[in-house]
C-alpha positions as CSV (number, residue, x, y, z in Angstrom):
1,M,0.0,0.0,0.0
2,A,1.0,3.6,-0.4
3,R,3.6,5.1,2.1
4,A,1.8,8.2,3.2
5,H,4.7,9.1,5.5
6,R,6.9,9.7,2.4
7,G,4.8,12.7,1.6
8,A,1.7,12.7,-0.5
9,V,-0.1,14.8,-3.1
10,E,-3.8,14.8,-3.4
11,Q,-4.8,12.2,-5.8
12,P,-6.9,13.6,-8.7
13,G,-9.2,10.5,-8.6
14,E,-9.4,6.9,-7.1
15,L,-6.7,4.4,-8.0
16,P,-7.5,1.0,-9.1
17,D,-7.7,-1.5,-6.2
18,P,-4.3,-2.7,-5.0
19,F,-3.1,-5.9,-6.5
20,L,0.7,-5.8,-6.4
21,T,2.0,-6.6,-2.9
22,S,4.9,-4.6,-1.5
23,L,7.0,-7.2,0.3
24,F,9.4,-5.2,2.3
25,S,9.1,-1.9,4.1
26,Q,11.7,0.9,3.7
27,S,13.8,1.8,6.5
28,D,15.4,4.7,4.6
29,D,14.3,7.0,1.8
30,W,15.3,5.4,-1.7
31,D,15.6,1.9,-0.2
32,P,14.4,-0.5,-2.9
33,V,10.9,-1.8,-3.0
34,T,9.7,-5.2,-4.4
35,L,6.1,-5.5,-5.9
36,C,4.9,-9.1,-6.2
37,A,2.0,-10.6,-8.1
38,G,1.8,-13.5,-5.8
39,Y,0.4,-17.0,-6.3
40,D,-2.9,-18.6,-6.4
41,G,-3.4,-22.4,-6.5
42,G,0.2,-22.9,-6.6
43,E,0.4,-20.8,-9.8
44,W,2.1,-17.5,-10.3
45,R,-0.6,-14.9,-11.1
46,C,0.4,-13.9,-14.6
47,A,-3.1,-13.4,-16.2
48,E,-4.4,-11.6,-13.1
49,L,-1.4,-9.2,-13.2
50,A,-2.0,-8.5,-16.9
51,K,-5.7,-7.7,-16.1
52,H,-4.7,-5.5,-13.3
53,L,-2.3,-3.6,-15.3
54,A,-5.1,-2.8,-17.9
55,E,-6.9,-1.0,-15.1
56,W,-4.4,1.6,-15.2
57,L,-4.7,2.2,-18.9
58,L,-7.1,5.3,-18.8
59,E,-5.1,7.5,-16.7
60,F,-1.7,6.3,-18.3
61,S,-2.9,6.8,-21.9
62,L,-5.4,9.6,-21.9
63,R,-4.9,13.2,-21.5
64,K,-6.4,15.2,-18.6
65,H,-9.2,16.7,-20.7
66,E,-10.0,13.4,-22.2
67,L,-10.4,11.8,-18.8
68,E,-12.7,14.7,-17.6
69,Y,-15.1,14.0,-20.3
70,I,-15.7,10.3,-19.8
71,T,-19.4,9.5,-19.2
72,P,-21.3,6.2,-19.1
73,A,-22.0,6.7,-22.7
74,T,-18.4,7.2,-23.8
75,A,-16.6,4.9,-21.3
76,V,-16.3,2.0,-23.7
77,A,-15.0,4.2,-26.5
78,A,-12.4,5.7,-24.1
79,I,-11.1,2.3,-23.0
80,R,-10.8,1.3,-26.7
81,T,-8.9,4.4,-27.5
82,A,-6.7,3.9,-24.4
83,A,-6.0,0.3,-25.4
84,S,-5.2,1.2,-29.1
85,R,-2.6,3.7,-27.9
86,V,-0.5,0.9,-26.4
87,F,-0.9,-1.6,-29.0
88,R,0.3,-1.7,-32.6
89,E,-2.0,-2.5,-35.4
90,D,0.0,-5.7,-36.0
91,G,-0.7,-6.8,-32.5
92,R,2.8,-6.3,-31.0
93,S,3.2,-4.5,-27.7
94,R,5.7,-1.5,-27.9
95,G,7.1,-2.0,-24.4
96,E,4.3,0.0,-22.5
97,A,3.8,-3.0,-20.1
98,G,7.0,-2.0,-18.3
99,E,6.0,1.6,-18.4
100,L,2.6,0.8,-17.0
101,L,4.2,-1.2,-14.2
102,L,6.4,1.9,-13.5
103,H,3.4,4.2,-13.6
104,A,1.3,2.0,-11.2
105,G,4.3,1.4,-8.9
106,C,5.1,5.2,-8.4
107,R,1.3,6.1,-8.1
108,Q,0.5,3.2,-5.6
109,E,3.8,3.2,-3.5
110,F,4.9,6.7,-3.6
111,E,1.7,8.7,-4.3
112,T,3.2,10.6,-7.2
113,S,0.9,12.3,-9.7
114,Q,1.5,12.2,-13.5
115,L,2.5,15.5,-15.1
116,V,2.0,14.5,-18.7
117,A,0.3,11.3,-20.0
118,R,3.3,9.2,-21.1
119,L,1.9,8.5,-24.6
120,Y,1.2,12.3,-25.1
121,Y,4.7,13.1,-24.2
122,K,6.1,10.2,-26.2
123,S,4.3,11.1,-29.4
124,S,6.4,14.2,-29.8
125,L,9.8,12.6,-29.3
126,D,11.8,11.9,-32.3
127,E,11.9,8.2,-33.0
128,Q,15.7,8.1,-32.5
129,V,15.5,10.0,-29.1
130,H,14.1,8.0,-26.1
131,G,12.7,10.2,-23.3
132,F,11.8,9.1,-19.8
133,D,9.4,6.2,-19.2
134,C,7.2,8.4,-16.7
135,V,6.9,12.0,-16.0
136,H,5.6,12.4,-12.5
137,F,5.9,14.7,-9.6
138,R,5.3,14.8,-5.8
139,E,5.0,17.4,-3.3
140,V,7.0,16.9,0.0
141,D,7.2,19.4,2.7
142,N,6.3,22.3,0.6
143,R,8.8,21.3,-2.2
144,V,8.4,19.6,-5.5
145,E,10.1,16.4,-6.5
146,L,10.3,15.7,-10.2
147,W,10.1,12.0,-10.8
148,L,11.5,11.1,-14.3
149,G,11.7,7.3,-14.5
150,E,13.0,4.3,-16.4
151,A,11.4,1.0,-16.8
152,K,13.1,-2.2,-18.2
153,I,11.2,-5.4,-18.5
154,I,13.8,-7.9,-19.9
155,R,14.3,-11.6,-19.2
156,S,17.8,-11.1,-17.8
157,A,18.5,-9.1,-14.7
158,D,22.0,-8.3,-15.9
159,S,20.7,-7.0,-19.2
160,A,18.0,-4.9,-17.6
161,I,20.2,-3.3,-15.1
162,S,22.9,-2.5,-17.8
163,K,20.3,-1.0,-20.1
164,A,18.7,1.0,-17.4
165,R,22.2,2.5,-16.4
166,Q,22.8,3.4,-20.0
167,S,19.6,5.2,-20.3
168,I,20.0,7.1,-17.0
169,K,23.4,8.2,-17.8
170,S,22.4,9.5,-21.2
171,H,19.4,11.2,-19.7
172,L,21.5,13.1,-17.1
173,D,23.3,14.9,-19.9
174,R,22.6,18.6,-19.4
175,G,21.7,19.2,-23.0
176,F,19.1,16.4,-23.0
177,L,17.6,17.7,-19.7
178,A,17.3,21.2,-21.1
179,A,15.6,19.8,-24.3
180,Q,13.2,17.8,-22.0
181,K,12.2,21.0,-20.2
182,V,11.3,22.6,-23.5
183,L,9.3,19.5,-24.5
184,I,7.5,18.8,-21.2
185,A,6.6,22.4,-20.0
186,P,4.2,23.3,-22.9
187,K,2.5,20.0,-22.7
188,I,1.7,20.6,-19.0
189,S,0.6,24.2,-19.5
190,S,-1.8,23.1,-22.4
191,E,-3.3,20.4,-20.0
192,S,-3.6,22.5,-16.6
193,D,-2.5,26.0,-15.6
194,E,-2.7,24.9,-12.0
195,L,-0.5,21.9,-12.4
196,Y,2.0,24.0,-14.5
197,R,2.3,26.5,-11.7
198,K,3.4,23.8,-9.3
199,V,6.4,22.9,-11.5
200,E,7.0,26.1,-13.6
201,H,10.0,27.0,-11.4
202,L,11.7,23.7,-12.4
203,L,10.8,23.6,-16.1
204,H,11.0,27.2,-17.2
205,R,13.4,27.7,-20.0
206,N,15.5,30.3,-17.8
207,T,15.8,27.9,-14.9
208,P,19.3,26.5,-14.4
209,V,19.5,22.7,-15.0
210,D,21.1,22.4,-11.6
211,R,17.6,23.2,-10.0
212,L,16.0,20.5,-11.9
213,L,18.8,18.1,-10.8
214,D,18.3,19.1,-7.2
215,A,14.5,18.1,-7.5
216,L,15.0,15.0,-9.6
217,V,14.0,11.5,-8.5
218,V,14.8,8.7,-10.9
219,P,12.4,5.7,-10.2
220,V,13.8,2.6,-12.0
221,L,11.6,-0.4,-12.5
222,I,13.4,-3.6,-13.2
223,A,11.0,-6.5,-14.1
224,T,12.9,-9.8,-14.9
225,D,12.6,-13.6,-14.7
226,S,13.0,-14.5,-11.2
227,E,14.4,-17.7,-9.8
228,A,12.7,-17.0,-6.6
229,V,9.3,-17.0,-8.4
230,A,10.2,-20.1,-10.3
231,K,11.3,-22.2,-7.4
232,H,8.3,-21.5,-5.2
233,D,4.6,-21.9,-5.4
234,R,3.5,-19.7,-2.5
235,H,4.7,-16.9,-0.2
236,C,6.9,-18.6,2.5
237,D,10.1,-17.7,4.3
238,G,12.2,-19.2,1.6
239,Y,10.5,-17.2,-1.1
240,M,10.8,-13.9,0.9
241,L,14.5,-14.4,1.5
242,A,15.2,-15.4,-2.1
243,V,13.3,-12.3,-3.4
244,H,15.0,-10.0,-0.9
245,D,18.4,-11.1,-2.1
246,E,17.4,-10.5,-5.7
247,M,16.1,-7.0,-4.7
248,S,19.2,-6.1,-2.9
249,S,21.4,-7.2,-5.7
250,V,19.3,-5.1,-8.3
251,S,19.4,-2.0,-6.1
252,A,23.2,-2.2,-5.3
253,R,24.0,-2.7,-9.0
254,L,21.8,0.2,-10.1
255,K,23.3,2.6,-7.8
256,R,27.0,1.6,-8.1
257,G,29.5,4.1,-9.1
258,E,29.1,7.8,-10.6
259,P,26.9,9.5,-11.5
260,F,24.5,7.0,-10.1
261,G,25.6,7.4,-6.4
262,S,25.1,11.2,-6.7
263,I,21.3,11.2,-7.6
264,R,18.3,9.9,-5.9
265,I,17.5,6.5,-7.5
266,Q,14.2,4.7,-6.3
267,P,14.6,1.0,-7.4
268,I,11.3,-0.8,-8.0
269,Y,11.8,-4.6,-8.6
270,V,9.0,-6.8,-10.0
271,P,9.9,-10.4,-10.0
272,L,8.3,-12.4,-12.9
273,L,8.0,-16.1,-13.6
274,S,8.5,-15.3,-17.3
275,K,8.7,-12.1,-19.1
276,E,7.5,-13.7,-22.4
277,L,4.3,-15.2,-20.7
278,F,3.6,-11.9,-19.0
279,R,3.9,-9.9,-22.2
280,R,1.6,-12.3,-24.1
281,A,-0.9,-12.2,-21.3
282,F,-0.9,-8.5,-21.2
283,G,-1.0,-8.2,-25.0
284,A,-4.0,-10.5,-25.1
285,V,-5.8,-8.4,-22.4
286,V,-5.2,-5.1,-24.2
287,K,-6.1,-6.5,-27.6
288,G,-9.3,-7.7,-26.2
289,L,-10.1,-4.2,-25.1
290,Q,-9.8,-2.6,-28.5
């Protein structure tokens, strides 16, 4: 469940009912969290996780004004629109399963709010330039944290961590961050003047990049095939110990060395039985909603 003691923003609506279980409490800020789908009848809940993730589609995919005008008469059409935005016409997922997991994890566990609908932000990026996988914010003690995140859903933990570190390093480039300010700011202002006023001091073209870096939190979601999940069929002491070891390893490797040790990285680990099984299950759910 959400950690209200971390500092919360007022939520603009109800969240989907919790599904992913947070296995370990945080003793310090930026300690890793593990979100687990769990088991039922001795089976890892793959299909159930895919269905839960689809419950986040509307707020992930639709812009603020689109959400405001959903009525009983337009709800089905809105769901179809949201589903179509995360699925190619040829039926292949574009990777939004990981981004949705990151979005849900930040919203559920840290009570962030989305600044820009990811797919609205993504649509303006050049295909050769990869932006952040989430653009969120959080207000804590009268200051704003800008949560710009990365999501990697890859079979191998080594590969997922390596690719996440490469992305983070490239995204910390000052020229890239300055370009992101130019891209993100007008999208927020066109959606909500009130929301833009909260973050204008960070994203204004005349604001030094240093101020953005001071406010920056980088949530990093790593979802990989897990030996702990594969070797167990229920939550038990052995499972918890094995997952804790995986989570600790992921976190340590994400934060190792510079510049990673100098920024606030929030690791979010999601152990999977099989990335491929999960991707297929998610694809089937989203395609069925179109």
